[in-house]
C-alpha atoms as a printed R data frame, in Angstrom:
    type eleno elety resid chain resno      x       y       z
1   ATOM     1    CA   MET     A     1 48.701 157.659   7.904
2   ATOM     2    CA   GLN     A     2 46.522 159.051  10.532
3   ATOM     3    CA   LEU     A     3 43.926 159.522   8.025
4   ATOM     4    CA   ALA     A     4 44.610 155.903   6.863
5   ATOM     5    CA   LEU     A     5 43.876 154.873  10.136
6   ATOM     6    CA   ALA     A     6 40.329 156.684  10.725
7   ATOM     7    CA   LEU     A     7 39.386 155.371   7.210
8   ATOM     8    CA   GLY     A     8 39.987 151.683   8.471
9   ATOM     9    CA   ARG     A     9 37.887 152.649  11.874
10  ATOM    10    CA   ARG     A    10 34.963 152.940   9.476
11  ATOM    11    CA   GLY     A    11 34.779 149.119   8.661
12  ATOM    12    CA   GLN     A    12 35.173 147.946  12.289
13  ATOM    13    CA   GLY     A    13 32.640 145.809  13.275
14  ATOM    14    CA   HIS     A    14 31.843 144.970   9.071
15  ATOM    15    CA   THR     A    15 34.458 143.467   8.380
16  ATOM    16    CA   TRP     A    16 35.050 140.060  10.027
17  ATOM    17    CA   PRO     A    17 36.681 137.519   9.887
18  ATOM    18    CA   ASN     A    18 39.440 140.048   7.918
19  ATOM    19    CA   PRO     A    19 40.921 143.277   9.522
20  ATOM    20    CA   ALA     A    20 39.507 146.766   9.281
21  ATOM    21    CA   VAL     A    21 42.798 148.325   7.036
22  ATOM    22    CA   GLY     A    22 42.504 152.096   5.711
23  ATOM    23    CA   THR     A    23 44.720 153.173   2.964
24  ATOM    24    CA   VAL     A    24 45.800 156.607   1.469
25  ATOM    25    CA   ILE     A    25 47.194 157.355  -2.075
26  ATOM    26    CA   VAL     A    26 49.409 160.400  -2.180
27  ATOM    27    CA   LYS     A    27 50.788 162.103  -5.428
28  ATOM    28    CA   ASP     A    28 52.761 165.485  -5.673
29  ATOM    29    CA   GLY     A    29 51.537 166.479  -2.010
30  ATOM    30    CA   MET     A    30 47.522 165.337  -3.227
31  ATOM    31    CA   ILE     A    31 45.361 162.570  -2.343
32  ATOM    32    CA   ALA     A    32 44.906 160.782  -5.344
33  ATOM    33    CA   GLY     A    33 42.481 158.177  -3.869
34  ATOM    34    CA   ARG     A    34 41.550 156.311  -0.507
35  ATOM    35    CA   GLY     A    35 39.786 153.538   0.620
36  ATOM    36    CA   TRP     A    36 39.329 151.086   3.360
37  ATOM    37    CA   THR     A    37 37.744 147.595   4.037
38  ATOM    38    CA   GLN     A    38 34.307 146.531   2.810
39  ATOM    39    CA   PRO     A    39 31.852 145.176   4.715
40  ATOM    40    CA   GLY     A    40 32.348 141.142   4.802
41  ATOM    41    CA   GLY     A    41 36.274 141.871   4.238
42  ATOM    42    CA   ARG     A    42 36.130 142.653   0.363
43  ATOM    43    CA   PRO     A    43 37.232 144.080  -1.455
44  ATOM    44    CA   HIS     A    44 40.426 145.151   0.572
45  ATOM    45    CA   ALA     A    45 41.325 148.915   0.741
46  ATOM    46    CA   GLU     A    46 44.021 148.973  -1.350
47  ATOM    47    CA   PRO     A    47 42.059 148.033  -4.345
48  ATOM    48    CA   VAL     A    48 39.392 150.175  -3.475
49  ATOM    49    CA   ALA     A    49 41.788 152.963  -3.094
50  ATOM    50    CA   LEU     A    50 43.687 152.352  -6.482
51  ATOM    51    CA   GLN     A    51 40.662 152.375  -8.321
52  ATOM    52    CA   ARG     A    52 39.902 155.963  -7.298
53  ATOM    53    CA   ALA     A    53 43.247 156.876  -7.959
54  ATOM    54    CA   GLY     A    54 43.438 155.433 -11.567
55  ATOM    55    CA   GLU     A    55 46.099 156.900 -13.648
56  ATOM    56    CA   ALA     A    56 47.047 159.297 -10.571
57  ATOM    57    CA   ALA     A    57 48.648 156.014  -8.715
58  ATOM    58    CA   ARG     A    58 51.517 155.551 -10.953
59  ATOM    59    CA   GLY     A    59 54.515 156.767  -8.922
60  ATOM    60    CA   ALA     A    60 52.833 157.814  -5.876
61  ATOM    61    CA   THR     A    61 52.936 156.526  -2.570
62  ATOM    62    CA   LEU     A    62 50.348 154.382  -0.800
63  ATOM    63    CA   TYR     A    63 49.823 154.889   3.126
64  ATOM    64    CA   VAL     A    64 48.467 151.827   4.549
65  ATOM    65    CA   THR     A    65 47.429 150.715   8.147
66  ATOM    66    CA   LEU     A    66 48.379 146.874   7.637
67  ATOM    67    CA   GLU     A    67 51.136 144.781   5.202
68  ATOM    68    CA   PRO     A    68 49.417 144.233   1.827
69  ATOM    69    CA   CYS     A    69 48.374 140.893   1.788
70  ATOM    70    CA   SER     A    70 50.748 138.318  -0.835
71  ATOM    71    CA   HIS     A    71 48.390 135.216  -0.476
72  ATOM    72    CA   HIS     A    72 45.462 133.855  -2.809
73  ATOM    73    CA   GLY     A    73 42.084 134.190  -0.340
74  ATOM    74    CA   LYS     A    74 38.663 135.087  -1.849
75  ATOM    75    CA   SER     A    75 40.248 138.491  -3.556
76  ATOM    76    CA   PRO     A    76 43.788 138.455  -5.633
77  ATOM    77    CA   PRO     A    77 46.941 139.515  -3.432
78  ATOM    78    CA   CYS     A    78 46.807 143.508  -2.817
79  ATOM    79    CA   ALA     A    79 50.374 143.327  -3.100
80  ATOM    80    CA   ASP     A    80 49.917 142.174  -6.886
81  ATOM    81    CA   ALA     A    81 47.488 144.926  -7.345
82  ATOM    82    CA   ILE     A    82 50.041 147.562  -5.741
83  ATOM    83    CA   ILE     A    83 52.723 146.500  -7.940
84  ATOM    84    CA   ALA     A    84 50.549 146.585 -11.208
85  ATOM    85    CA   ALA     A    85 49.703 150.307 -10.667
86  ATOM    86    CA   GLY     A    86 52.912 151.442 -11.040
87  ATOM    87    CA   LEU     A    87 53.416 152.761  -7.223
88  ATOM    88    CA   SER     A    88 56.831 153.629  -6.149
89  ATOM    89    CA   ARG     A    89 56.819 153.739  -2.515
90  ATOM    90    CA   VAL     A    90 54.572 151.989   0.112
91  ATOM    91    CA   VAL     A    91 54.542 153.171   3.923
92  ATOM    92    CA   SER     A    92 53.165 150.408   5.823
93  ATOM    93    CA   ALA     A    93 51.963 150.953   9.917
94  ATOM    94    CA   ILE     A    94 52.665 147.699  10.902
95  ATOM    95    CA   GLU     A    95 53.553 143.955   9.602
96  ATOM    96    CA   ASP     A    96 50.791 141.139   9.711
97  ATOM    97    CA   PRO     A    97 51.019 138.330  11.341
98  ATOM    98    CA   ASN     A    98 48.954 135.943   9.620
99  ATOM    99    CA   PRO     A    99 51.313 133.030   8.730
100 ATOM   100    CA   GLU     A   100 50.256 133.439   5.060
101 ATOM   101    CA   VAL     A   101 51.360 137.432   5.180
102 ATOM   102    CA   ALA     A   102 54.155 137.550   7.701
103 ATOM   103    CA   GLY     A   103 56.328 140.138   6.037
104 ATOM   104    CA   GLN     A   104 55.680 137.948   2.371
105 ATOM   105    CA   GLY     A   105 53.914 141.307   1.144
106 ATOM   106    CA   HIS     A   106 56.852 143.849   1.932
107 ATOM   107    CA   ALA     A   107 59.049 141.474   0.513
108 ATOM   108    CA   ARG     A   108 57.344 140.959  -2.620
109 ATOM   109    CA   LEU     A   109 56.899 145.090  -2.597
110 ATOM   110    CA   ARG     A   110 60.468 145.020  -2.314
111 ATOM   111    CA   ALA     A   111 61.846 142.385  -4.950
112 ATOM   112    CA   ALA     A   112 59.332 144.557  -8.033
113 ATOM   113    CA   GLY     A   113 61.761 147.522  -6.656
114 ATOM   114    CA   ILE     A   114 59.012 149.464  -4.927
115 ATOM   115    CA   GLN     A   115 60.630 151.194  -1.606
116 ATOM   116    CA   VAL     A   116 59.001 149.928   1.360
117 ATOM   117    CA   ASP     A   117 58.949 151.546   5.087
118 ATOM   118    CA   VAL     A   118 57.285 149.906   7.944
119 ATOM   119    CA   GLY     A   119 56.523 151.310  11.359
120 ATOM   120    CA   LEU     A   120 54.660 154.757  11.132
121 ATOM   121    CA   CYS     A   121 52.175 154.892  13.824
122 ATOM   122    CA   ALA     A   122 52.779 151.187  14.672
123 ATOM   123    CA   GLU     A   123 51.599 151.500  17.923
124 ATOM   124    CA   GLU     A   124 48.073 153.114  16.754
125 ATOM   125    CA   ALA     A   125 47.737 150.698  14.222
126 ATOM   126    CA   ALA     A   126 48.507 147.450  16.408
127 ATOM   127    CA   TYR     A   127 45.426 148.990  19.120
128 ATOM   128    CA   ASP     A   128 43.195 149.382  15.818
129 ATOM   129    CA   HIS     A   129 44.171 145.723  14.689
130 ATOM   130    CA   ALA     A   130 44.490 144.091  17.876
131 ATOM   131    CA   GLY     A   131 41.581 141.835  17.459
132 ATOM   132    CA   HIS     A   132 42.915 140.396  14.273
133 ATOM   133    CA   PHE     A   133 46.704 140.164  16.013
134 ATOM   134    CA   LEU     A   134 44.583 137.839  18.622
135 ATOM   135    CA   ARG     A   135 42.534 136.262  16.320
136 ATOM   136    CA   VAL     A   136 45.648 134.928  14.265
137 ATOM   137    CA   ARG     A   137 48.301 134.479  17.563
138 ATOM   138    CA   GLU     A   138 45.499 133.072  20.189
139 ATOM   139    CA   LYS     A   139 42.270 132.052  18.677
140 ATOM   140    CA   ARG     A   140 40.538 134.257  20.246
141 ATOM   141    CA   PRO     A   141 38.973 138.371  19.645
142 ATOM   142    CA   PHE     A   142 39.899 141.114  21.446
143 ATOM   143    CA   VAL     A   143 37.500 141.604  24.444
144 ATOM   144    CA   ILE     A   144 35.749 144.822  25.555
145 ATOM   145    CA   LEU     A   145 33.373 144.822  28.873
146 ATOM   146    CA   LYS     A   146 31.180 147.818  29.258
147 ATOM   147    CA   LEU     A   147 29.704 148.168  32.189
148 ATOM   148    CA   ALA     A   148 27.299 151.296  33.172
149 ATOM   149    CA   VAL     A   149 27.069 151.963  36.985
150 ATOM   150    CA   SER     A   150 25.220 154.054  39.647
151 ATOM   151    CA   ALA     A   151 27.123 156.317  41.620
152 ATOM   152    CA   ASP     A   152 27.449 153.415  44.083
153 ATOM   153    CA   ASP     A   153 28.773 150.651  41.988
154 ATOM   154    CA   LYS     A   154 25.465 148.782  41.439
155 ATOM   155    CA   ILE     A   155 24.007 147.872  37.577
156 ATOM   156    CA   ALA     A   156 20.518 147.499  38.718
157 ATOM   157    CA   ALA     A   157 17.840 147.679  41.755
158 ATOM   158    CA   ALA     A   158 16.895 144.995  44.017
159 ATOM   159    CA   GLY     A   159 15.721 141.530  42.160
160 ATOM   160    CA   HIS     A   160 17.387 142.462  39.310
161 ATOM   161    CA   ARG     A   161 15.068 145.067  38.195
162 ATOM   162    CA   PRO     A   162 16.062 146.597  35.546
163 ATOM   163    CA   VAL     A   163 16.651 150.830  36.332
164 ATOM   164    CA   ALA     A   164 17.844 153.611  34.036
165 ATOM   165    CA   ILE     A   165 21.624 154.849  35.591
166 ATOM   166    CA   THR     A   166 23.286 156.658  32.421
167 ATOM   167    CA   GLY     A   167 21.600 159.434  29.974
168 ATOM   168    CA   GLN     A   168 20.997 159.417  26.511
169 ATOM   169    CA   GLU     A   169 24.260 160.471  25.229
170 ATOM   170    CA   ALA     A   170 25.979 157.597  27.183
171 ATOM   171    CA   LYS     A   171 23.457 155.386  25.836
172 ATOM   172    CA   SER     A   172 24.366 156.564  21.745
173 ATOM   173    CA   ARG     A   173 28.410 156.399  22.621
174 ATOM   174    CA   VAL     A   174 27.354 152.787  23.709
175 ATOM   175    CA   HIS     A   175 25.199 151.990  20.675
176 ATOM   176    CA   LEU     A   176 28.149 153.576  18.419
177 ATOM   177    CA   LEU     A   177 30.122 151.164  20.098
178 ATOM   178    CA   ARG     A   178 27.959 148.357  19.563
179 ATOM   179    CA   ALA     A   179 28.149 149.163  15.921
180 ATOM   180    CA   GLN     A   180 31.788 148.924  15.640
181 ATOM   181    CA   SER     A   181 31.841 145.471  17.170
182 ATOM   182    CA   ASP     A   182 31.610 142.220  15.523
183 ATOM   183    CA   ALA     A   183 29.608 140.653  18.164
184 ATOM   184    CA   ILE     A   184 28.326 141.128  21.545
185 ATOM   185    CA   LEU     A   185 27.658 139.115  24.545
186 ATOM   186    CA   VAL     A   186 25.314 138.656  27.569
187 ATOM   187    CA   GLY     A   187 24.130 135.703  30.049
188 ATOM   188    CA   ILE     A   188 21.179 134.594  30.190
189 ATOM   189    CA   GLY     A   189 20.689 136.035  33.626
190 ATOM   190    CA   THR     A   190 20.496 139.326  31.904
191 ATOM   191    CA   VAL     A   191 18.296 137.978  28.952
192 ATOM   192    CA   LEU     A   192 15.824 136.514  31.475
193 ATOM   193    CA   ALA     A   193 16.201 139.702  33.555
194 ATOM   194    CA   ASP     A   194 15.837 142.509  30.706
195 ATOM   195    CA   ASP     A   195 14.710 140.745  27.551
196 ATOM   196    CA   PRO     A   196 17.240 143.112  25.431
197 ATOM   197    CA   LEU     A   197 17.085 143.344  22.133
198 ATOM   198    CA   LEU     A   198 20.970 144.286  21.596
199 ATOM   199    CA   THR     A   199 20.745 146.159  18.460
200 ATOM   200    CA   CYS     A   200 22.419 149.614  17.072
201 ATOM   201    CA   ARG     A   201 19.696 152.020  17.316
202 ATOM   202    CA   LEU     A   202 21.448 154.536  16.332
203 ATOM   203    CA   PRO     A   203 19.395 156.520  13.390
204 ATOM   204    CA   GLY     A   204 20.881 154.796   9.849
205 ATOM   205    CA   MET     A   205 22.700 152.174  11.036
206 ATOM   206    CA   GLU     A   206 19.906 149.531  12.486
207 ATOM   207    CA   ALA     A   207 21.995 147.329   9.451
208 ATOM   208    CA   GLN     A   208 25.067 147.329  11.489
209 ATOM   209    CA   SER     A   209 23.898 145.446  14.502
210 ATOM   210    CA   PRO     A   210 26.322 143.235  15.603
211 ATOM   211    CA   VAL     A   211 25.940 138.991  15.776
212 ATOM   212    CA   ARG     A   212 24.094 138.900  19.269
213 ATOM   213    CA   VAL     A   213 25.715 136.535  21.241
214 ATOM   214    CA   VAL     A   214 24.007 134.484  24.304
215 ATOM   215    CA   LEU     A   215 25.501 132.353  26.971
216 ATOM   216    CA   ASP     A   216 22.945 129.919  28.196
217 ATOM   217    CA   ARG     A   217 24.444 126.504  29.328
218 ATOM   218    CA   ALA     A   218 21.049 124.844  29.835
219 ATOM   219    CA   LEU     A   219 19.183 126.422  26.723
220 ATOM   220    CA   ARG     A   220 16.014 128.514  28.973
221 ATOM   221    CA   LEU     A   221 16.615 131.444  26.618
222 ATOM   222    CA   PRO     A   222 12.446 131.764  25.948
223 ATOM   223    CA   GLY     A   223 11.469 131.773  22.753
224 ATOM   224    CA   SER     A   224  8.841 134.385  23.247
225 ATOM   225    CA   SER     A   225 12.236 136.775  24.002
226 ATOM   226    CA   ARG     A   226 12.701 139.604  21.423
227 ATOM   227    CA   LEU     A   227 16.491 138.148  21.010
228 ATOM   228    CA   VAL     A   228 14.564 135.262  19.353
229 ATOM   229    CA   HIS     A   229 11.704 137.058  17.601
230 ATOM   230    CA   SER     A   230 14.276 139.207  15.691
231 ATOM   231    CA   ALA     A   231 16.917 136.337  14.969
232 ATOM   232    CA   ARG     A   232 15.848 136.569  11.203
233 ATOM   233    CA   ALA     A   233 16.297 139.884  11.189
234 ATOM   234    CA   HIS     A   234 19.722 140.064  13.230
235 ATOM   235    CA   PRO     A   235 22.028 136.888  13.969
236 ATOM   236    CA   LEU     A   236 21.568 135.158  17.068
237 ATOM   237    CA   TRP     A   237 24.271 132.833  18.516
238 ATOM   238    CA   VAL     A   238 23.573 130.410  21.920
239 ATOM   239    CA   MET     A   239 26.380 128.959  22.923
240 ATOM   240    CA   THR     A   240 25.286 126.256  25.274
241 ATOM   241    CA   SER     A   241 26.757 122.752  26.735
242 ATOM   242    CA   ASP     A   242 26.537 119.296  24.955
243 ATOM   243    CA   ILE     A   243 23.935 118.261  27.810
244 ATOM   244    CA   SER     A   244 21.167 120.717  26.469
245 ATOM   245    CA   GLU     A   245 17.830 119.610  25.912
246 ATOM   246    CA   ALA     A   246 18.202 118.411  21.941
247 ATOM   247    CA   ALA     A   247 14.114 119.824  21.537
248 ATOM   248    CA   ALA     A   248 15.026 123.369  22.984
249 ATOM   249    CA   ALA     A   249 17.947 123.600  20.252
250 ATOM   250    CA   MET     A   250 15.514 122.233  17.630
251 ATOM   251    CA   LYS     A   251 13.123 124.912  18.663
252 ATOM   252    CA   LEU     A   252 15.146 127.719  18.684
253 ATOM   253    CA   GLY     A   253 16.703 126.659  15.870
254 ATOM   254    CA   ALA     A   254 14.005 126.837  14.068
255 ATOM   255    CA   ALA     A   255 13.271 130.392  14.813
256 ATOM   256    CA   GLY     A   256 16.382 131.652  12.980
257 ATOM   257    CA   ALA     A   257 18.888 131.208  16.331
258 ATOM   258    CA   HIS     A   258 22.223 129.346  15.442
259 ATOM   259    CA   ILE     A   259 23.263 126.699  18.156
260 ATOM   260    CA   MET     A   260 26.936 126.592  19.101
261 ATOM   261    CA   HIS     A   261 27.986 123.715  21.770
262 ATOM   262    CA   VAL     A   262 31.144 124.548  23.858
263 ATOM   263    CA   ALA     A   263 32.715 122.750  26.736
264 ATOM   264    CA   THR     A   264 31.600 123.346  30.540
265 ATOM   265    CA   THR     A   265 33.889 123.808  33.308
266 ATOM   266    CA   ALA     A   266 35.308 120.802  35.397
267 ATOM   267    CA   VAL     A   267 35.190 123.039  38.433
268 ATOM   268    CA   PRO     A   268 32.427 124.754  40.542
269 ATOM   269    CA   PRO     A   269 30.349 126.829  39.662
270 ATOM   270    CA   PRO     A   270 29.143 125.101  36.690
271 ATOM   271    CA   GLY     A   271 29.324 127.289  33.622
272 ATOM   272    CA   LEU     A   272 30.545 127.330  30.284
273 ATOM   273    CA   ASP     A   273 34.175 127.248  29.471
274 ATOM   274    CA   LEU     A   274 35.178 130.953  28.692
275 ATOM   275    CA   PRO     A   275 38.182 130.120  26.847
276 ATOM   276    CA   ALA     A   276 36.041 127.405  24.895
277 ATOM   277    CA   VAL     A   277 33.514 130.546  24.215
278 ATOM   278    CA   LEU     A   278 36.094 132.897  22.490
279 ATOM   279    CA   HIS     A   279 37.715 129.934  20.597
280 ATOM   280    CA   SER     A   280 34.482 129.479  19.291
281 ATOM   281    CA   LEU     A   281 34.194 132.854  18.449
282 ATOM   282    CA   SER     A   282 37.406 133.453  16.696
283 ATOM   283    CA   ASP     A   283 36.657 130.544  14.494
284 ATOM   284    CA   LYS     A   284 33.354 132.130  13.352
285 ATOM   285    CA   GLY     A   285 35.771 134.899  12.517
286 ATOM   286    CA   ILE     A   286 34.844 137.075  15.056
287 ATOM   287    CA   THR     A   287 37.909 139.876  15.906
288 ATOM   288    CA   ARG     A   288 35.886 142.423  18.485
289 ATOM   289    CA   LEU     A   289 33.484 141.350  21.173
290 ATOM   290    CA   LEU     A   290 31.769 143.400  23.174
291 ATOM   291    CA   ILE     A   291 30.471 141.935  26.721
292 ATOM   292    CA   GLU     A   292 27.443 143.822  28.524
293 ATOM   293    CA   GLY     A   293 26.588 141.945  30.824
294 ATOM   294    CA   GLY     A   294 25.520 140.524  33.828
295 ATOM   295    CA   ALA     A   295 27.209 141.013  36.662
296 ATOM   296    CA   ARG     A   296 28.643 137.479  36.864
297 ATOM   297    CA   VAL     A   297 29.438 137.042  32.863
298 ATOM   298    CA   ALA     A   298 31.523 139.968  33.803
299 ATOM   299    CA   SER     A   299 33.002 139.243  36.768
300 ATOM   300    CA   SER     A   300 34.242 135.629  35.441
301 ATOM   301    CA   PHE     A   301 35.541 136.982  32.198
302 ATOM   302    CA   ILE     A   302 37.850 139.507  34.817
303 ATOM   303    CA   THR     A   303 38.710 136.593  36.622
304 ATOM   304    CA   ALA     A   304 39.553 134.372  33.596
305 ATOM   305    CA   GLY     A   305 42.268 137.084  32.840
306 ATOM   306    CA   LEU     A   306 39.720 136.792  29.666
307 ATOM   307    CA   VAL     A   307 39.006 140.903  29.044
308 ATOM   308    CA   ASP     A   308 41.375 143.570  26.972
309 ATOM   309    CA   GLU     A   309 39.375 147.015  27.432
310 ATOM   310    CA   PHE     A   310 37.065 147.597  30.265
311 ATOM   311    CA   TRP     A   311 34.574 150.543  29.467
312 ATOM   312    CA   LEU     A   312 32.788 152.059  32.573
313 ATOM   313    CA   LEU     A   313 30.130 154.378  32.212
314 ATOM   314    CA   ARG     A   314 29.134 156.225  35.893
315 ATOM   315    CA   GLY     A   315 25.405 157.775  36.580
316 ATOM   316    CA   PRO     A   316 25.225 160.477  38.910
317 ATOM   317    CA   GLU     A   317 22.661 158.903  41.007
318 ATOM   318    CA   LYS     A   318 22.848 155.841  43.693
319 ATOM   319    CA   ILE     A   319 20.508 152.970  43.549
320 ATOM   320    CA   GLY     A   320 21.296 151.806  47.362
321 ATOM   321    CA   ASN     A   321 22.367 149.108  49.339
322 ATOM   322    CA   ASP     A   322 20.431 146.102  47.792
323 ATOM   323    CA   GLY     A   323 20.980 147.090  44.196
324 ATOM   324    CA   ILE     A   324 22.861 144.259  42.288
325 ATOM   325    CA   ALA     A   325 26.635 144.748  42.838
326 ATOM   326    CA   ALA     A   326 28.450 145.834  39.130
327 ATOM   327    CA   LEU     A   327 31.131 142.515  39.317
328 ATOM   328    CA   ASP     A   328 29.062 140.351  41.610
329 ATOM   329    CA   ALA     A   329 31.207 139.688  44.596
330 ATOM   330    CA   GLN     A   330 34.327 141.695  43.375
331 ATOM   331    CA   PRO     A   331 34.645 144.801  43.802
332 ATOM   332    CA   LEU     A   332 35.355 147.542  40.714
333 ATOM   333    CA   SER     A   333 38.416 148.456  42.017
334 ATOM   334    CA   VAL     A   334 39.580 144.944  40.579
335 ATOM   335    CA   ILE     A   335 40.232 146.855  37.937
336 ATOM   336    CA   THR     A   336 39.951 150.552  38.581
337 ATOM   337    CA   LYS     A   337 43.001 150.510  41.288
338 ATOM   338    CA   SER     A   338 44.901 147.940  39.616
339 ATOM   339    CA   PRO     A   339 48.213 148.143  38.187
340 ATOM   340    CA   ARG     A   340 47.741 145.659  35.807
341 ATOM   341    CA   TRP     A   341 45.356 148.050  34.502
342 ATOM   342    CA   GLU     A   342 45.815 151.724  33.298
343 ATOM   343    CA   THR     A   343 43.399 154.602  32.250
344 ATOM   344    CA   ARG     A   344 43.698 155.029  28.210
345 ATOM   345    CA   ASP     A   345 40.528 157.773  28.165
346 ATOM   346    CA   THR     A   346 38.096 159.743  29.942
347 ATOM   347    CA   GLU     A   347 35.056 161.284  28.446
348 ATOM   348    CA   LYS     A   348 31.968 163.554  29.452
349 ATOM   349    CA   LEU     A   349 28.839 162.086  28.283
350 ATOM   350    CA   GLY     A   350 26.052 165.028  29.936
351 ATOM   351    CA   LYS     A   351 26.170 163.957  33.223
352 ATOM   352    CA   ASP     A   352 27.720 160.847  33.068
353 ATOM   353    CA   THR     A   353 31.630 160.372  32.665
354 ATOM   354    CA   LEU     A   354 33.068 157.448  30.741
355 ATOM   355    CA   THR     A   355 36.254 155.941  31.372
356 ATOM   356    CA   ILE     A   356 38.457 153.243  29.325
357 ATOM   357    CA   TYR     A   357 40.647 151.272  31.253
358 ATOM   358    CA   GLU     A   358 43.133 149.195  29.278
359 ATOM   359    CA   LYS     A   359 45.489 145.672  30.307
360 ATOM   360    CA   THR     A   360 48.979 146.695  31.100
């Protein structure tokens, strides 16, 4: 099952709207086949592993990180493929909360005489499939907030002037996280200050870049930005209000951007309604969302209780008292010292430190 979980993680960021599932088929103590959900969500992990196993699947045991599907979608039910292949046992990490499955896959396998065991490595599987579960249950993706801060908790120099905070190892780790995310989100302030590209720039992984999402209530996104110039190569979704100018929307749309209108908040400060933002992304199929800035956007998502995991990259140098605070008016201690958050992992990346916090 640990191997199945590792295989499933290979698909993270590339299988949405489907979950990234891993499967291993074992017979007589030997691995007969393995598979993981393919880009775009099809084929599913189980038929990939069954095809590789061939006749060796008959009488074998299949380990899978999520309950096999039992419904006809864009591909036939995986439960039927398992039954047809003649497997004798299925070990499933966790039940799928999708109402179209929700135990029906396991029930179909048992009705066919296959032994089904559920719960092995369930906690790890629940973590890996958290985005799928949240999309099904709450109509929103799993939200990861990433911040790179100086030794004195700043994210930029005075006047929002960009400054190098972390080294190459940390930057590479962030680019890998981008590749493992369905979408990456920033506010228009970050775009205007940094003109980011927001792609994965690890060698050979450029094609695994996430959907780029910009929160831009008044459609101030410049047509000259790198995001707009690359919109036809890498998807760019611009989320704006209903009162934004139609001419600006048409211009960005003509450049390849996808314009999404969402509700605004009813109370100041003015901005897009964040639960509506997440619902719209979920409706498009996004299950894992990475937020990369800026300070106001990060603070707003934390205040709204919409962050599930917080990646804090800390560099060794200070910026100074005139630098831009990481979370706008909030101290980082709202997470780092809060009983509502606990440390999941810590990693040393050159001279920098990565600490991952998860909501308890």
